[in-house]
PyMOL CGO cylinders between C-alpha atoms (Angstrom):
from pymol import cmd
from pymol.cgo import CYLINDER

trace = [
    CYLINDER, 320.06, 178.26, -80.41, 320.46, 174.54, -81.01, 0.3, 1, 1, 1, 1, 1, 1,
    CYLINDER, 320.46, 174.54, -81.01, 322.01, 171.98, -78.70, 0.3, 1, 1, 1, 1, 1, 1,
    CYLINDER, 322.01, 171.98, -78.70, 323.96, 168.82, -79.50, 0.3, 1, 1, 1, 1, 1, 1,
    CYLINDER, 323.96, 168.82, -79.50, 324.67, 165.78, -77.40, 0.3, 1, 1, 1, 1, 1, 1,
    CYLINDER, 324.67, 165.78, -77.40, 328.46, 165.32, -77.24, 0.3, 1, 1, 1, 1, 1, 1,
    CYLINDER, 328.46, 165.32, -77.24, 329.32, 162.36, -75.02, 0.3, 1, 1, 1, 1, 1, 1,
    CYLINDER, 329.32, 162.36, -75.02, 328.41, 160.37, -71.91, 0.3, 1, 1, 1, 1, 1, 1,
    CYLINDER, 328.41, 160.37, -71.91, 330.14, 158.23, -69.28, 0.3, 1, 1, 1, 1, 1, 1,
    CYLINDER, 330.14, 158.23, -69.28, 329.66, 156.63, -65.88, 0.3, 1, 1, 1, 1, 1, 1,
    CYLINDER, 329.66, 156.63, -65.88, 330.03, 158.88, -62.85, 0.3, 1, 1, 1, 1, 1, 1,
    CYLINDER, 330.03, 158.88, -62.85, 330.30, 157.25, -59.42, 0.3, 1, 1, 1, 1, 1, 1,
    CYLINDER, 330.30, 157.25, -59.42, 329.64, 159.76, -56.62, 0.3, 1, 1, 1, 1, 1, 1,
    CYLINDER, 329.64, 159.76, -56.62, 329.27, 159.75, -52.85, 0.3, 1, 1, 1, 1, 1, 1,
    CYLINDER, 329.27, 159.75, -52.85, 325.51, 159.68, -53.43, 0.3, 1, 1, 1, 1, 1, 1,
    CYLINDER, 325.51, 159.68, -53.43, 325.56, 156.74, -55.85, 0.3, 1, 1, 1, 1, 1, 1,
    CYLINDER, 325.56, 156.74, -55.85, 326.26, 156.00, -59.49, 0.3, 1, 1, 1, 1, 1, 1,
    CYLINDER, 326.26, 156.00, -59.49, 325.08, 158.37, -62.21, 0.3, 1, 1, 1, 1, 1, 1,
    CYLINDER, 325.08, 158.37, -62.21, 325.45, 158.60, -65.97, 0.3, 1, 1, 1, 1, 1, 1,
    CYLINDER, 325.45, 158.60, -65.97, 326.86, 161.97, -67.01, 0.3, 1, 1, 1, 1, 1, 1,
    CYLINDER, 326.86, 161.97, -67.01, 325.89, 163.45, -70.39, 0.3, 1, 1, 1, 1, 1, 1,
    CYLINDER, 325.89, 163.45, -70.39, 327.47, 166.52, -71.98, 0.3, 1, 1, 1, 1, 1, 1,
    CYLINDER, 327.47, 166.52, -71.98, 325.65, 168.90, -74.34, 0.3, 1, 1, 1, 1, 1, 1,
    CYLINDER, 325.65, 168.90, -74.34, 326.96, 171.90, -76.24, 0.3, 1, 1, 1, 1, 1, 1,
    CYLINDER, 326.96, 171.90, -76.24, 325.22, 174.80, -77.95, 0.3, 1, 1, 1, 1, 1, 1,
    CYLINDER, 325.22, 174.80, -77.95, 326.17, 176.81, -81.04, 0.3, 1, 1, 1, 1, 1, 1,
    CYLINDER, 326.17, 176.81, -81.04, 328.26, 179.20, -78.92, 0.3, 1, 1, 1, 1, 1, 1,
    CYLINDER, 328.26, 179.20, -78.92, 330.30, 176.37, -77.41, 0.3, 1, 1, 1, 1, 1, 1,
    CYLINDER, 330.30, 176.37, -77.41, 328.65, 176.56, -73.98, 0.3, 1, 1, 1, 1, 1, 1,
    CYLINDER, 328.65, 176.56, -73.98, 328.60, 173.19, -72.23, 0.3, 1, 1, 1, 1, 1, 1,
    CYLINDER, 328.60, 173.19, -72.23, 325.72, 171.88, -70.12, 0.3, 1, 1, 1, 1, 1, 1,
    CYLINDER, 325.72, 171.88, -70.12, 325.60, 168.71, -68.05, 0.3, 1, 1, 1, 1, 1, 1,
    CYLINDER, 325.60, 168.71, -68.05, 322.91, 166.14, -67.29, 0.3, 1, 1, 1, 1, 1, 1,
    CYLINDER, 322.91, 166.14, -67.29, 323.22, 163.47, -64.58, 0.3, 1, 1, 1, 1, 1, 1,
    CYLINDER, 323.22, 163.47, -64.58, 320.80, 160.58, -64.90, 0.3, 1, 1, 1, 1, 1, 1,
    CYLINDER, 320.80, 160.58, -64.90, 319.75, 157.44, -63.06, 0.3, 1, 1, 1, 1, 1, 1,
    CYLINDER, 319.75, 157.44, -63.06, 317.69, 154.68, -64.66, 0.3, 1, 1, 1, 1, 1, 1,
    CYLINDER, 317.69, 154.68, -64.66, 317.36, 156.41, -68.04, 0.3, 1, 1, 1, 1, 1, 1,
    CYLINDER, 317.36, 156.41, -68.04, 318.67, 155.57, -71.55, 0.3, 1, 1, 1, 1, 1, 1,
    CYLINDER, 318.67, 155.57, -71.55, 322.34, 156.15, -72.28, 0.3, 1, 1, 1, 1, 1, 1,
    CYLINDER, 322.34, 156.15, -72.28, 323.59, 156.80, -75.81, 0.3, 1, 1, 1, 1, 1, 1,
    CYLINDER, 323.59, 156.80, -75.81, 327.06, 155.59, -76.69, 0.3, 1, 1, 1, 1, 1, 1,
    CYLINDER, 327.06, 155.59, -76.69, 329.52, 158.48, -77.24, 0.3, 1, 1, 1, 1, 1, 1,
    CYLINDER, 329.52, 158.48, -77.24, 330.76, 156.56, -80.30, 0.3, 1, 1, 1, 1, 1, 1,
    CYLINDER, 330.76, 156.56, -80.30, 327.36, 156.56, -81.96, 0.3, 1, 1, 1, 1, 1, 1,
    CYLINDER, 327.36, 156.56, -81.96, 326.57, 158.75, -84.95, 0.3, 1, 1, 1, 1, 1, 1,
    CYLINDER, 326.57, 158.75, -84.95, 324.21, 160.72, -82.77, 0.3, 1, 1, 1, 1, 1, 1,
    CYLINDER, 324.21, 160.72, -82.77, 327.13, 162.59, -81.23, 0.3, 1, 1, 1, 1, 1, 1,
    CYLINDER, 327.13, 162.59, -81.23, 327.16, 164.86, -84.28, 0.3, 1, 1, 1, 1, 1, 1,
    CYLINDER, 327.16, 164.86, -84.28, 323.44, 165.25, -84.89, 0.3, 1, 1, 1, 1, 1, 1,
    CYLINDER, 323.44, 165.25, -84.89, 321.15, 168.19, -84.31, 0.3, 1, 1, 1, 1, 1, 1,
    CYLINDER, 321.15, 168.19, -84.31, 318.73, 168.37, -81.41, 0.3, 1, 1, 1, 1, 1, 1,
    CYLINDER, 318.73, 168.37, -81.41, 315.90, 167.22, -83.68, 0.3, 1, 1, 1, 1, 1, 1,
    CYLINDER, 315.90, 167.22, -83.68, 317.71, 163.96, -84.34, 0.3, 1, 1, 1, 1, 1, 1,
    CYLINDER, 317.71, 163.96, -84.34, 318.48, 163.66, -80.63, 0.3, 1, 1, 1, 1, 1, 1,
    CYLINDER, 318.48, 163.66, -80.63, 314.79, 163.89, -79.87, 0.3, 1, 1, 1, 1, 1, 1,
    CYLINDER, 314.79, 163.89, -79.87, 313.91, 161.17, -82.38, 0.3, 1, 1, 1, 1, 1, 1,
    CYLINDER, 313.91, 161.17, -82.38, 316.68, 158.85, -81.21, 0.3, 1, 1, 1, 1, 1, 1,
    CYLINDER, 316.68, 158.85, -81.21, 315.66, 159.22, -77.59, 0.3, 1, 1, 1, 1, 1, 1,
    CYLINDER, 315.66, 159.22, -77.59, 312.09, 158.31, -78.44, 0.3, 1, 1, 1, 1, 1, 1,
    CYLINDER, 312.09, 158.31, -78.44, 313.16, 155.35, -80.59, 0.3, 1, 1, 1, 1, 1, 1,
    CYLINDER, 313.16, 155.35, -80.59, 315.57, 153.90, -78.05, 0.3, 1, 1, 1, 1, 1, 1,
    CYLINDER, 315.57, 153.90, -78.05, 313.77, 154.58, -74.79, 0.3, 1, 1, 1, 1, 1, 1,
    CYLINDER, 313.77, 154.58, -74.79, 312.33, 151.07, -74.67, 0.3, 1, 1, 1, 1, 1, 1,
    CYLINDER, 312.33, 151.07, -74.67, 315.44, 149.41, -76.11, 0.3, 1, 1, 1, 1, 1, 1,
    CYLINDER, 315.44, 149.41, -76.11, 318.21, 150.74, -73.88, 0.3, 1, 1, 1, 1, 1, 1,
    CYLINDER, 318.21, 150.74, -73.88, 318.78, 149.02, -70.56, 0.3, 1, 1, 1, 1, 1, 1,
    CYLINDER, 318.78, 149.02, -70.56, 318.86, 151.59, -67.72, 0.3, 1, 1, 1, 1, 1, 1,
    CYLINDER, 318.86, 151.59, -67.72, 322.08, 151.79, -65.75, 0.3, 1, 1, 1, 1, 1, 1,
    CYLINDER, 322.08, 151.79, -65.75, 320.54, 151.95, -62.30, 0.3, 1, 1, 1, 1, 1, 1,
    CYLINDER, 320.54, 151.95, -62.30, 319.09, 149.33, -59.97, 0.3, 1, 1, 1, 1, 1, 1,
    CYLINDER, 319.09, 149.33, -59.97, 315.56, 147.90, -60.55, 0.3, 1, 1, 1, 1, 1, 1,
    CYLINDER, 315.56, 147.90, -60.55, 312.94, 150.66, -60.57, 0.3, 1, 1, 1, 1, 1, 1,
    CYLINDER, 312.94, 150.66, -60.57, 309.47, 151.10, -59.27, 0.3, 1, 1, 1, 1, 1, 1,
    CYLINDER, 309.47, 151.10, -59.27, 307.09, 151.16, -62.23, 0.3, 1, 1, 1, 1, 1, 1,
    CYLINDER, 307.09, 151.16, -62.23, 305.79, 154.63, -61.36, 0.3, 1, 1, 1, 1, 1, 1,
    CYLINDER, 305.79, 154.63, -61.36, 309.26, 156.16, -61.08, 0.3, 1, 1, 1, 1, 1, 1,
    CYLINDER, 309.26, 156.16, -61.08, 310.05, 156.19, -64.79, 0.3, 1, 1, 1, 1, 1, 1,
    CYLINDER, 310.05, 156.19, -64.79, 306.59, 157.26, -65.88, 0.3, 1, 1, 1, 1, 1, 1,
    CYLINDER, 306.59, 157.26, -65.88, 307.35, 160.60, -64.24, 0.3, 1, 1, 1, 1, 1, 1,
    CYLINDER, 307.35, 160.60, -64.24, 311.08, 160.76, -63.39, 0.3, 1, 1, 1, 1, 1, 1,
    CYLINDER, 311.08, 160.76, -63.39, 312.23, 163.08, -60.63, 0.3, 1, 1, 1, 1, 1, 1,
    CYLINDER, 312.23, 163.08, -60.63, 314.09, 166.01, -62.24, 0.3, 1, 1, 1, 1, 1, 1,
    CYLINDER, 314.09, 166.01, -62.24, 316.07, 168.91, -60.84, 0.3, 1, 1, 1, 1, 1, 1,
    CYLINDER, 316.07, 168.91, -60.84, 317.04, 171.91, -63.00, 0.3, 1, 1, 1, 1, 1, 1,
    CYLINDER, 317.04, 171.91, -63.00, 320.08, 173.36, -61.24, 0.3, 1, 1, 1, 1, 1, 1,
    CYLINDER, 320.08, 173.36, -61.24, 322.06, 176.38, -62.38, 0.3, 1, 1, 1, 1, 1, 1,
    CYLINDER, 322.06, 176.38, -62.38, 325.79, 176.36, -61.75, 0.3, 1, 1, 1, 1, 1, 1,
    CYLINDER, 325.79, 176.36, -61.75, 326.97, 177.92, -58.48, 0.3, 1, 1, 1, 1, 1, 1,
    CYLINDER, 326.97, 177.92, -58.48, 330.72, 177.63, -58.02, 0.3, 1, 1, 1, 1, 1, 1,
    CYLINDER, 330.72, 177.63, -58.02, 330.71, 179.23, -54.58, 0.3, 1, 1, 1, 1, 1, 1,
    CYLINDER, 330.71, 179.23, -54.58, 327.91, 177.04, -53.24, 0.3, 1, 1, 1, 1, 1, 1,
    CYLINDER, 327.91, 177.04, -53.24, 328.35, 173.79, -55.15, 0.3, 1, 1, 1, 1, 1, 1,
    CYLINDER, 328.35, 173.79, -55.15, 332.16, 173.58, -54.98, 0.3, 1, 1, 1, 1, 1, 1,
    CYLINDER, 332.16, 173.58, -54.98, 333.27, 175.83, -52.11, 0.3, 1, 1, 1, 1, 1, 1,
    CYLINDER, 333.27, 175.83, -52.11, 330.39, 175.21, -49.69, 0.3, 1, 1, 1, 1, 1, 1,
    CYLINDER, 330.39, 175.21, -49.69, 329.38, 178.88, -49.41, 0.3, 1, 1, 1, 1, 1, 1,
    CYLINDER, 329.38, 178.88, -49.41, 326.78, 179.62, -46.74, 0.3, 1, 1, 1, 1, 1, 1,
    CYLINDER, 326.78, 179.62, -46.74, 325.52, 182.72, -48.58, 0.3, 1, 1, 1, 1, 1, 1,
    CYLINDER, 325.52, 182.72, -48.58, 323.07, 180.59, -50.61, 0.3, 1, 1, 1, 1, 1, 1,
    CYLINDER, 323.07, 180.59, -50.61, 321.34, 177.21, -50.52, 0.3, 1, 1, 1, 1, 1, 1,
    CYLINDER, 321.34, 177.21, -50.52, 322.70, 175.93, -53.85, 0.3, 1, 1, 1, 1, 1, 1,
    CYLINDER, 322.70, 175.93, -53.85, 325.17, 173.35, -52.55, 0.3, 1, 1, 1, 1, 1, 1,
    CYLINDER, 325.17, 173.35, -52.55, 322.69, 171.72, -50.17, 0.3, 1, 1, 1, 1, 1, 1,
    CYLINDER, 322.69, 171.72, -50.17, 320.04, 171.74, -52.91, 0.3, 1, 1, 1, 1, 1, 1,
    CYLINDER, 320.04, 171.74, -52.91, 322.35, 169.97, -55.37, 0.3, 1, 1, 1, 1, 1, 1,
    CYLINDER, 322.35, 169.97, -55.37, 323.34, 167.32, -52.84, 0.3, 1, 1, 1, 1, 1, 1,
    CYLINDER, 323.34, 167.32, -52.84, 319.75, 166.80, -51.70, 0.3, 1, 1, 1, 1, 1, 1,
    CYLINDER, 319.75, 166.80, -51.70, 318.64, 166.43, -55.32, 0.3, 1, 1, 1, 1, 1, 1,
    CYLINDER, 318.64, 166.43, -55.32, 321.33, 163.84, -56.03, 0.3, 1, 1, 1, 1, 1, 1,
    CYLINDER, 321.33, 163.84, -56.03, 320.24, 161.84, -52.98, 0.3, 1, 1, 1, 1, 1, 1,
    CYLINDER, 320.24, 161.84, -52.98, 316.54, 162.11, -53.83, 0.3, 1, 1, 1, 1, 1, 1,
    CYLINDER, 316.54, 162.11, -53.83, 317.04, 160.97, -57.43, 0.3, 1, 1, 1, 1, 1, 1,
    CYLINDER, 317.04, 160.97, -57.43, 319.12, 158.01, -56.30, 0.3, 1, 1, 1, 1, 1, 1,
    CYLINDER, 319.12, 158.01, -56.30, 316.35, 157.06, -53.87, 0.3, 1, 1, 1, 1, 1, 1,
    CYLINDER, 316.35, 157.06, -53.87, 313.71, 157.44, -56.58, 0.3, 1, 1, 1, 1, 1, 1,
    CYLINDER, 313.71, 157.44, -56.58, 315.72, 155.18, -58.88, 0.3, 1, 1, 1, 1, 1, 1,
    CYLINDER, 315.72, 155.18, -58.88, 314.84, 157.17, -61.99, 0.3, 1, 1, 1, 1, 1, 1,
    CYLINDER, 314.84, 157.17, -61.99, 315.53, 160.82, -62.71, 0.3, 1, 1, 1, 1, 1, 1,
    CYLINDER, 315.53, 160.82, -62.71, 317.87, 163.53, -63.88, 0.3, 1, 1, 1, 1, 1, 1,
    CYLINDER, 317.87, 163.53, -63.88, 319.72, 166.66, -62.82, 0.3, 1, 1, 1, 1, 1, 1,
    CYLINDER, 319.72, 166.66, -62.82, 320.14, 169.29, -65.53, 0.3, 1, 1, 1, 1, 1, 1,
    CYLINDER, 320.14, 169.29, -65.53, 323.23, 171.24, -64.47, 0.3, 1, 1, 1, 1, 1, 1,
    CYLINDER, 323.23, 171.24, -64.47, 323.10, 174.46, -66.47, 0.3, 1, 1, 1, 1, 1, 1,
    CYLINDER, 323.10, 174.46, -66.47, 326.21, 176.58, -66.90, 0.3, 1, 1, 1, 1, 1, 1,
    CYLINDER, 326.21, 176.58, -66.90, 324.75, 179.97, -66.01, 0.3, 1, 1, 1, 1, 1, 1,
    CYLINDER, 324.75, 179.97, -66.01, 326.59, 181.13, -62.91, 0.3, 1, 1, 1, 1, 1, 1,
    CYLINDER, 326.59, 181.13, -62.91, 325.09, 183.76, -60.65, 0.3, 1, 1, 1, 1, 1, 1,
    CYLINDER, 325.09, 183.76, -60.65, 321.54, 183.49, -62.01, 0.3, 1, 1, 1, 1, 1, 1,
    CYLINDER, 321.54, 183.49, -62.01, 323.01, 184.14, -65.44, 0.3, 1, 1, 1, 1, 1, 1,
    CYLINDER, 323.01, 184.14, -65.44, 325.21, 187.19, -64.74, 0.3, 1, 1, 1, 1, 1, 1,
    CYLINDER, 325.21, 187.19, -64.74, 328.52, 185.30, -64.55, 0.3, 1, 1, 1, 1, 1, 1,
    CYLINDER, 328.52, 185.30, -64.55, 331.02, 184.69, -61.78, 0.3, 1, 1, 1, 1, 1, 1,
    CYLINDER, 331.02, 184.69, -61.78, 332.71, 188.11, -61.75, 0.3, 1, 1, 1, 1, 1, 1,
    CYLINDER, 332.71, 188.11, -61.75, 329.44, 190.00, -61.55, 0.3, 1, 1, 1, 1, 1, 1,
    CYLINDER, 329.44, 190.00, -61.55, 328.17, 187.57, -58.94, 0.3, 1, 1, 1, 1, 1, 1,
    CYLINDER, 328.17, 187.57, -58.94, 331.11, 188.43, -56.68, 0.3, 1, 1, 1, 1, 1, 1,
    CYLINDER, 331.11, 188.43, -56.68, 330.53, 192.13, -57.34, 0.3, 1, 1, 1, 1, 1, 1,
    CYLINDER, 330.53, 192.13, -57.34, 326.94, 191.56, -56.23, 0.3, 1, 1, 1, 1, 1, 1,
    CYLINDER, 326.94, 191.56, -56.23, 328.23, 189.74, -53.14, 0.3, 1, 1, 1, 1, 1, 1,
    CYLINDER, 328.23, 189.74, -53.14, 330.25, 192.86, -52.25, 0.3, 1, 1, 1, 1, 1, 1,
    CYLINDER, 330.25, 192.86, -52.25, 327.07, 194.93, -52.43, 0.3, 1, 1, 1, 1, 1, 1,
    CYLINDER, 327.07, 194.93, -52.43, 325.27, 192.37, -50.29, 0.3, 1, 1, 1, 1, 1, 1,
    CYLINDER, 325.27, 192.37, -50.29, 328.07, 192.77, -47.73, 0.3, 1, 1, 1, 1, 1, 1,
    CYLINDER, 328.07, 192.77, -47.73, 327.06, 196.46, -47.61, 0.3, 1, 1, 1, 1, 1, 1,
    CYLINDER, 327.06, 196.46, -47.61, 323.47, 195.52, -46.72, 0.3, 1, 1, 1, 1, 1, 1,
    CYLINDER, 323.47, 195.52, -46.72, 321.71, 195.18, -50.09, 0.3, 1, 1, 1, 1, 1, 1,
    CYLINDER, 321.71, 195.18, -50.09, 319.65, 192.07, -50.76, 0.3, 1, 1, 1, 1, 1, 1,
    CYLINDER, 319.65, 192.07, -50.76, 320.41, 189.62, -53.56, 0.3, 1, 1, 1, 1, 1, 1,
    CYLINDER, 320.41, 189.62, -53.56, 317.94, 191.21, -55.97, 0.3, 1, 1, 1, 1, 1, 1,
    CYLINDER, 317.94, 191.21, -55.97, 318.88, 194.85, -55.39, 0.3, 1, 1, 1, 1, 1, 1,
    CYLINDER, 318.88, 194.85, -55.39, 322.58, 193.98, -55.65, 0.3, 1, 1, 1, 1, 1, 1,
    CYLINDER, 322.58, 193.98, -55.65, 322.08, 192.81, -59.23, 0.3, 1, 1, 1, 1, 1, 1,
    CYLINDER, 322.08, 192.81, -59.23, 319.93, 195.80, -60.10, 0.3, 1, 1, 1, 1, 1, 1,
    CYLINDER, 319.93, 195.80, -60.10, 322.49, 198.25, -58.67, 0.3, 1, 1, 1, 1, 1, 1,
    CYLINDER, 322.49, 198.25, -58.67, 325.02, 196.73, -61.09, 0.3, 1, 1, 1, 1, 1, 1,
    CYLINDER, 325.02, 196.73, -61.09, 322.65, 197.41, -63.98, 0.3, 1, 1, 1, 1, 1, 1,
    CYLINDER, 322.65, 197.41, -63.98, 321.96, 193.69, -64.38, 0.3, 1, 1, 1, 1, 1, 1,
    CYLINDER, 321.96, 193.69, -64.38, 318.74, 191.66, -64.40, 0.3, 1, 1, 1, 1, 1, 1,
    CYLINDER, 318.74, 191.66, -64.40, 317.59, 190.15, -61.13, 0.3, 1, 1, 1, 1, 1, 1,
    CYLINDER, 317.59, 190.15, -61.13, 317.50, 186.79, -62.87, 0.3, 1, 1, 1, 1, 1, 1,
    CYLINDER, 317.50, 186.79, -62.87, 319.09, 186.38, -66.31, 0.3, 1, 1, 1, 1, 1, 1,
    CYLINDER, 319.09, 186.38, -66.31, 318.78, 182.61, -66.55, 0.3, 1, 1, 1, 1, 1, 1,
    CYLINDER, 318.78, 182.61, -66.55, 317.28, 180.90, -69.59, 0.3, 1, 1, 1, 1, 1, 1,
    CYLINDER, 317.28, 180.90, -69.59, 316.01, 177.37, -69.92, 0.3, 1, 1, 1, 1, 1, 1,
    CYLINDER, 316.01, 177.37, -69.92, 315.93, 176.77, -73.68, 0.3, 1, 1, 1, 1, 1, 1,
    CYLINDER, 315.93, 176.77, -73.68, 318.43, 173.92, -73.32, 0.3, 1, 1, 1, 1, 1, 1,
    CYLINDER, 318.43, 173.92, -73.32, 316.14, 171.91, -71.02, 0.3, 1, 1, 1, 1, 1, 1,
    CYLINDER, 316.14, 171.91, -71.02, 313.74, 170.53, -73.66, 0.3, 1, 1, 1, 1, 1, 1,
    CYLINDER, 313.74, 170.53, -73.66, 316.43, 168.98, -75.91, 0.3, 1, 1, 1, 1, 1, 1,
    CYLINDER, 316.43, 168.98, -75.91, 318.32, 167.62, -72.90, 0.3, 1, 1, 1, 1, 1, 1,
    CYLINDER, 318.32, 167.62, -72.90, 315.18, 165.97, -71.54, 0.3, 1, 1, 1, 1, 1, 1,
    CYLINDER, 315.18, 165.97, -71.54, 314.23, 164.69, -74.99, 0.3, 1, 1, 1, 1, 1, 1,
    CYLINDER, 314.23, 164.69, -74.99, 317.62, 163.02, -75.23, 0.3, 1, 1, 1, 1, 1, 1,
    CYLINDER, 317.62, 163.02, -75.23, 316.55, 160.56, -72.51, 0.3, 1, 1, 1, 1, 1, 1,
    CYLINDER, 316.55, 160.56, -72.51, 312.92, 160.41, -73.59, 0.3, 1, 1, 1, 1, 1, 1,
    CYLINDER, 312.92, 160.41, -73.59, 311.38, 162.51, -70.82, 0.3, 1, 1, 1, 1, 1, 1,
    CYLINDER, 311.38, 162.51, -70.82, 308.14, 164.31, -71.64, 0.3, 1, 1, 1, 1, 1, 1,
    CYLINDER, 308.14, 164.31, -71.64, 306.49, 163.94, -68.21, 0.3, 1, 1, 1, 1, 1, 1,
    CYLINDER, 306.49, 163.94, -68.21, 308.29, 164.54, -64.92, 0.3, 1, 1, 1, 1, 1, 1,
    CYLINDER, 308.29, 164.54, -64.92, 308.12, 165.48, -61.28, 0.3, 1, 1, 1, 1, 1, 1,
    CYLINDER, 308.12, 165.48, -61.28, 310.09, 168.70, -60.82, 0.3, 1, 1, 1, 1, 1, 1,
    CYLINDER, 310.09, 168.70, -60.82, 312.21, 169.23, -57.74, 0.3, 1, 1, 1, 1, 1, 1,
    CYLINDER, 312.21, 169.23, -57.74, 312.02, 173.00, -57.28, 0.3, 1, 1, 1, 1, 1, 1,
    CYLINDER, 312.02, 173.00, -57.28, 310.70, 175.95, -55.30, 0.3, 1, 1, 1, 1, 1, 1,
    CYLINDER, 310.70, 175.95, -55.30, 310.70, 178.18, -58.40, 0.3, 1, 1, 1, 1, 1, 1,
    CYLINDER, 310.70, 178.18, -58.40, 307.35, 178.29, -60.26, 0.3, 1, 1, 1, 1, 1, 1,
    CYLINDER, 307.35, 178.29, -60.26, 309.04, 179.87, -63.30, 0.3, 1, 1, 1, 1, 1, 1,
    CYLINDER, 309.04, 179.87, -63.30, 310.71, 176.54, -64.05, 0.3, 1, 1, 1, 1, 1, 1,
    CYLINDER, 310.71, 176.54, -64.05, 307.35, 174.80, -64.00, 0.3, 1, 1, 1, 1, 1, 1,
    CYLINDER, 307.35, 174.80, -64.00, 305.91, 177.41, -66.36, 0.3, 1, 1, 1, 1, 1, 1,
    CYLINDER, 305.91, 177.41, -66.36, 308.79, 177.13, -68.81, 0.3, 1, 1, 1, 1, 1, 1,
    CYLINDER, 308.79, 177.13, -68.81, 308.60, 173.35, -69.09, 0.3, 1, 1, 1, 1, 1, 1,
    CYLINDER, 308.60, 173.35, -69.09, 304.83, 173.42, -69.45, 0.3, 1, 1, 1, 1, 1, 1,
    CYLINDER, 304.83, 173.42, -69.45, 305.03, 176.00, -72.26, 0.3, 1, 1, 1, 1, 1, 1,
    CYLINDER, 305.03, 176.00, -72.26, 307.45, 173.75, -74.12, 0.3, 1, 1, 1, 1, 1, 1,
    CYLINDER, 307.45, 173.75, -74.12, 305.25, 170.68, -74.05, 0.3, 1, 1, 1, 1, 1, 1,
    CYLINDER, 305.25, 170.68, -74.05, 306.74, 168.93, -71.02, 0.3, 1, 1, 1, 1, 1, 1,
    CYLINDER, 306.74, 168.93, -71.02, 304.17, 167.82, -68.48, 0.3, 1, 1, 1, 1, 1, 1,
    CYLINDER, 304.17, 167.82, -68.48, 305.02, 168.57, -64.85, 0.3, 1, 1, 1, 1, 1, 1,
    CYLINDER, 305.02, 168.57, -64.85, 302.89, 166.08, -62.95, 0.3, 1, 1, 1, 1, 1, 1,
    CYLINDER, 302.89, 166.08, -62.95, 304.08, 167.33, -59.57, 0.3, 1, 1, 1, 1, 1, 1,
    CYLINDER, 304.08, 167.33, -59.57, 306.20, 170.10, -58.09, 0.3, 1, 1, 1, 1, 1, 1,
    CYLINDER, 306.20, 170.10, -58.09, 308.32, 168.59, -55.33, 0.3, 1, 1, 1, 1, 1, 1,
    CYLINDER, 308.32, 168.59, -55.33, 309.53, 171.21, -52.79, 0.3, 1, 1, 1, 1, 1, 1,
    CYLINDER, 309.53, 171.21, -52.79, 313.25, 171.38, -51.99, 0.3, 1, 1, 1, 1, 1, 1,
    CYLINDER, 313.25, 171.38, -51.99, 313.93, 173.36, -48.85, 0.3, 1, 1, 1, 1, 1, 1,
    CYLINDER, 313.93, 173.36, -48.85, 317.38, 172.64, -47.41, 0.3, 1, 1, 1, 1, 1, 1,
    CYLINDER, 317.38, 172.64, -47.41, 320.46, 174.55, -46.30, 0.3, 1, 1, 1, 1, 1, 1,
    CYLINDER, 320.46, 174.55, -46.30, 318.92, 177.30, -44.17, 0.3, 1, 1, 1, 1, 1, 1,
    CYLINDER, 318.92, 177.30, -44.17, 321.54, 179.00, -41.98, 0.3, 1, 1, 1, 1, 1, 1,
    CYLINDER, 321.54, 179.00, -41.98, 322.26, 182.33, -40.30, 0.3, 1, 1, 1, 1, 1, 1,
    CYLINDER, 322.26, 182.33, -40.30, 324.11, 183.62, -43.38, 0.3, 1, 1, 1, 1, 1, 1,
    CYLINDER, 324.11, 183.62, -43.38, 321.41, 182.95, -46.01, 0.3, 1, 1, 1, 1, 1, 1,
    CYLINDER, 321.41, 182.95, -46.01, 318.10, 183.47, -44.21, 0.3, 1, 1, 1, 1, 1, 1,
    CYLINDER, 318.10, 183.47, -44.21, 317.78, 186.96, -45.72, 0.3, 1, 1, 1, 1, 1, 1,
    CYLINDER, 317.78, 186.96, -45.72, 318.72, 185.65, -49.16, 0.3, 1, 1, 1, 1, 1, 1,
    CYLINDER, 318.72, 185.65, -49.16, 316.01, 182.98, -48.96, 0.3, 1, 1, 1, 1, 1, 1,
    CYLINDER, 316.01, 182.98, -48.96, 313.47, 185.51, -47.68, 0.3, 1, 1, 1, 1, 1, 1,
    CYLINDER, 313.47, 185.51, -47.68, 314.22, 187.71, -50.70, 0.3, 1, 1, 1, 1, 1, 1,
    CYLINDER, 314.22, 187.71, -50.70, 313.70, 184.79, -53.07, 0.3, 1, 1, 1, 1, 1, 1,
    CYLINDER, 313.70, 184.79, -53.07, 310.37, 184.09, -51.39, 0.3, 1, 1, 1, 1, 1, 1,
    CYLINDER, 310.37, 184.09, -51.39, 309.08, 187.65, -50.96, 0.3, 1, 1, 1, 1, 1, 1,
    CYLINDER, 309.08, 187.65, -50.96, 310.46, 189.36, -54.08, 0.3, 1, 1, 1, 1, 1, 1,
    CYLINDER, 310.46, 189.36, -54.08, 311.18, 186.61, -56.59, 0.3, 1, 1, 1, 1, 1, 1,
    CYLINDER, 311.18, 186.61, -56.59, 308.14, 184.37, -56.13, 0.3, 1, 1, 1, 1, 1, 1,
    CYLINDER, 308.14, 184.37, -56.13, 309.83, 181.23, -54.81, 0.3, 1, 1, 1, 1, 1, 1,
    CYLINDER, 309.83, 181.23, -54.81, 307.53, 178.92, -52.91, 0.3, 1, 1, 1, 1, 1, 1,
    CYLINDER, 307.53, 178.92, -52.91, 308.72, 178.08, -49.39, 0.3, 1, 1, 1, 1, 1, 1,
    CYLINDER, 308.72, 178.08, -49.39, 306.95, 176.46, -46.50, 0.3, 1, 1, 1, 1, 1, 1,
    CYLINDER, 306.95, 176.46, -46.50, 306.82, 177.85, -43.00, 0.3, 1, 1, 1, 1, 1, 1,
    CYLINDER, 306.82, 177.85, -43.00, 310.38, 176.72, -42.13, 0.3, 1, 1, 1, 1, 1, 1,
    CYLINDER, 310.38, 176.72, -42.13, 311.81, 180.05, -43.25, 0.3, 1, 1, 1, 1, 1, 1,
]
cmd.load_cgo(trace, "trace")
């Protein structure tokens, strides 16, 4: 599967100003990257129709030439930008669901990257850990009957986690990132990036959004899915 950069624009938010970049794969699936203090390619440039290999070369060639859009940076910030890989969660990100911690994680990541002055959020369109919105709600119904988040997927005949991260390398290459600090509790994300030649200089924990409705969900992610949480849970 190859990925192409499509377009970019400014995106002012309640957390600060970002640049928003859109990517599309061969199947027409769209993925989003928000950046601060990183190169921005004009949507009118010829690169909008190139392959991911050309995107990688252009990012490397223009990294030192393109003026970042954010405020002045600390020198160390852009040597290892702060990056969050976040999979789409309509219920948590848009509707404020308390069943998960996705919405608070996204907002905390946006704040942290603004504070760092250099970084990116890769917003991947793979709802419900990759099983899609309809199946996610079916899994929610099973959770309402007492099953945990992992068993609910398995009872539907679906993987516990069907997400893939093959789009991350070309998206990061687009803005010249080959070394980063990763904002995550999931060691699988660290392993994937490392296997694909991206250096993770630090894993930065992100524990937010604990409430009475999602404490069991978070415990399942820790105890059965290998997520790394501190003692707060």
